[in-house]
N, C-alpha and C positions, 0 to 999 in steps of 0.2 A: 242450537244446542244439540248437535249430532254426535255420533259415536266418537268421531275424531276430536271434537271440542272436549268431551269428558275424558277420553284417554289422555289427551295432552294435559288436562288439569290434574288428573290423578298422577300422571307420570312425572309432574313437575316437582313432586316431593316423595319421600319414602313413605310418608303417611300424611294424608290430607286432613283427616279428622281424628278425634280423640280415641275412637274405638269404643267409647262408652255408648250405652243406649240413649236415645233422646229422652229428656226429662218428662215430657208429656206422655210418652209411651209408658214409662214406669208408673207415673201417677195414675193414669187412667186404666191400665190393664193389669196391675199387680194382683188384683183379686179375680180376674176373669179366668174361668176353667180353661185349660188348654184344649186345643183342637187343631184344625188345619188353618194355617195363616198364609196370606200373601203379603210380602213386603215389597211395595212398589217403589223402584228406584232405591235399591238397598245400599248402594255405594260400597263402602268397605266392611259392611256387615254388622255394625254394632247392634242394631235393633234385631236383626234376624238371629244373631247369636244369643242375645238376651232372652228372646222368646224360646228358642230351642233348648236352652239350659233350664227352662221352666216347664218343659214337657210338650211344647208345641211342635208340630211338624210344619216346617216353613218352606214355602216356595219363594226364593228371594231373586227378584229380577232387576237387572240393570243393564243399561246400554253400553257401559264401559267394561270391556274385557279386562282391563288393568285392574279396575276396582274389584271385579269378581274374583280374580286370581288372588288378590290380597286378602279378600274376605274369606276365601276357602282355606288359605293358609293359616288364618287366625282361628279356624273353627275345627281344628283336628279332634278336639274333645267331643264334638257333637256330630261327627261324621255319620251320615245316614239320617240325621234329623233335619238337615237343611239341603234343599236341592237348589243349586246355584244356576240360574238360567240367564243366558245372554239373550236379550231381546229389547224391543222398543215398544213400550205399552201405549205410545201415542198412535201406533199404526196397527199393532197386533193385539187384540184384546185377550185377556186371560180367560180360562174356562168359566162358563156360566154357573152361578150358584154352587161353587166348589169350595168356598172358604168360610169358616166361622169367623175369621177376622180378615178384613182388608185394611192394611196400615199404609197410609200415604203421608209421608213426612217430608215436607219441603221439596216436593216433587214438582218440577216446572212443567205443568200440563198446559199446553197452549189452548186458549179458548177457541172453539169452533162453532160456527153457526148451528150445526146439527148436534153438537155435543157428543159426537160418536165416541171419542176416546174416553170421555168422562163416563158416558153411559156403559161402556164396556167394563170400567172398574166397578161401577155400582152394581152391575148385573153379576159380578163375581161373588158378591156377598150372598151366602146361603140364607134361606129362610131361618130367622132367629139369630142370624150372625150380626157382627158388629162392624161398622165403618168408623175408622178413626182417621180424620183428614186434618192435617196440621200444616199451617203456613207461617211465614214471617208477616207481622203486621206491616203493611206498606204505607200506612197513612203519612208517616214522617219521611218517606223516601222520596228522592227527586223523581220526576216523570220519566227520565231516562238515566240508567246507571252508566258508570264509567265504561263498562264493557259493551255498551250499546243496547242492552236489553231494556225492555219497558215492563216493569212489574205488573202493570195493569193488563198486559197481554195474556196473563196466566190466571187459571181459576184460583179464586180465594175461598177458604172454607165457608164463609157466610153465603157466598153466591151458590156453592154447592148445596147448602141447606135449603136455599129457595127452590132448587131444581129437583129435590128429592121426591116431592109430591106425596100422595097417599101411600100407605104401606110402610111408612118409616116412623119410628119413634125417636125424636131428637131429645137427648138428655143433656148435651152440652153444645152451645153455640156462642162462644165468647172470646174476647181478647184478654190475655193474662200476661203477667210479667214472666220472663223466662225463668226456669228453675235453675239453670246454670248459665254462666255468661256465654255470650256468643263466641264463636271461633275468632282467633286473632285476625284483625283486619276488617271484621264485620261490625256493623253498628246496630244490629237487631237487638232490641231490648224487650220486645213483646212478641208473643205468639198468638195467632188466631187458631182456635180449636173447635172442631166439629166432631162430636161423637154421636152416632145414631145407630139404632137397632132395627133391622129389617123384620117386618112382621112374618110370622110362620104361615 
C-alpha cells in the first residue's frame, strides 16, 4: 500500500468517501476540549475538518497527494487550522509528545517485530493526551482479501492496547456496531475501538 496504490485508488473516483467524519470520532471526542491533533492517514480530510471546525489545530498526514489536495480544497473555511502534510507514517514518525490527540482511523499500519512505526505514533501523544485507534473488525473477513492484502498483517486496536504498557489509562477497548453504514462495496459491520489517555 504505497503512495502509488493510494493515489490510484483516490484518483479512480472524484470522491472516494463521504466527506463526513468517522462516527467513532464524533462519538468519542465530541466533548473533548480542543488542542493539537494528529490525524494519521487523513485521506480526503473528513475527520481533520470536523476537528478543525471545533477549534482543534490539526496536523493531517497522508501518503496520497491526490487525497491531500482534495482535502485542502474542501477545507477553505478552516484554512490555517489544518496543516496538510504529505508523508508516510510507517517510515517517518511524527514529532514526539506533540499532540493532545492522536487519531488513527482505519489506518493500515503494518505489523513489525520492533513495533517501530506504532511506537512512533504512540510517542506522539503528549502527556495527558488521548489516543483514539479505530479499525474494522476482521473476525468475519477472509484470511486474504480480493486485493491480496491479509488483514491480520496490520495492527488491530486490541493488540495496540496490549502494547501500551504502564503510563496509559484505557477507557475503551471494545468491538461495536458501526454508527453509519460502511462505504459501498464494503462489508464491515463492526468497528474495533481503543481510546486511551497518556499519564501526565
